[in-house]
C-alpha positions in Angstrom: 4.1 19.2 20.6 3.9 19.4 16.8 4.7 15.8 16.2 4.4 14.8 12.6 6.4 11.6 12.3 6.8 8.5 14.3 9.6 5.9 14.4 7.9 2.7 15.5 9.7 -0.5 16.7 8.6 -3.6 18.6 7.8 -7.2 18.9 4.8 -8.9 17.1 5.2 -6.8 13.9 2.2 -8.6 12.5 0.0 -7.7 15.5 1.0 -5.0 18.0 3.2 -3.0 15.7 0.7 -3.3 12.9 -2.2 -2.0 15.1 -0.1 0.9 16.4 1.1 1.8 12.9 -2.4 1.6 11.5 -3.7 3.8 14.3 -1.0 6.4 13.7 -1.6 6.3 9.9 -5.3 7.0 10.5 -4.2 10.1 12.6 -2.0 11.4 9.7 1.5 10.7 11.0 4.3 10.0 8.6 5.6 6.5 9.6 9.1 5.1 9.9 9.3 1.4 10.8 12.8 0.1 10.2 12.6 -3.4 8.9 15.2 -4.7 11.3 13.5 -3.3 14.5 10.4 -5.4 14.5 9.9 -9.2 14.8 7.1 -11.7 14.2 6.7 -15.3 15.0 7.8 -16.4 11.6 9.9 -15.0 8.8 6.8 -15.1 6.5 4.7 -13.1 9.0 7.6 -10.6 9.4 7.9 -10.1 5.6 4.2 -9.7 5.1 4.0 -7.1 7.9 6.9 -5.1 6.4 5.1 -5.3 3.0 1.9 -4.0 4.6 3.7 -1.2 6.3 5.2 0.0 3.0 2.3 -0.7 0.6 -0.8 0.1 2.7 0.5 2.6 5.3 3.2 4.3 3.2 5.8 3.7 5.9 9.5 4.1 5.3 11.0 0.7 6.3 14.7 1.6 5.7 16.9 -0.5 8.0 18.0 1.2 11.2 21.6 1.5 10.3 20.7 3.4 7.2 18.4 6.0 8.8 19.0 9.6 7.9 17.2 11.7 10.4 17.4 14.9 8.3 15.6 13.0 5.6 13.0 11.8 8.0 12.3 15.3 9.2 11.9 16.6 5.6 9.7 13.6 4.8 7.5 14.4 7.8 7.2 18.0 6.8 6.2 17.0 3.2 3.7 14.5 4.5 2.2 17.1 6.8 1.9 19.6 4.0 0.0 17.1 1.8 -2.4 16.0 4.5 -3.2 19.4 6.0 
C-alpha cells in the first residue's frame, strides 16, 4: 500500500494514542497527531502527551483546522527518504 505517514487521533492521548504513535514511530512512519484531536483525563496529561509526540516521536501536532495535506505528503516523502 506504500503508506508512509499516519494521521492519528483518539481518546486517552497519554495512553492509547501514545502507544499507537510509539509503535508507528518504531516502524518508521511519519506521524501527524493534531493537538486538538486527542484527549486525556487532565489538561496536564494532554499537554505532556503532545510534548512527547513532538519532542520524542517527531510528530507534527498542527491543529486539525490548520492541516495542509500537500505539506503532509511532502513531509512523509522526506521522512521516508531519510529513513530508507
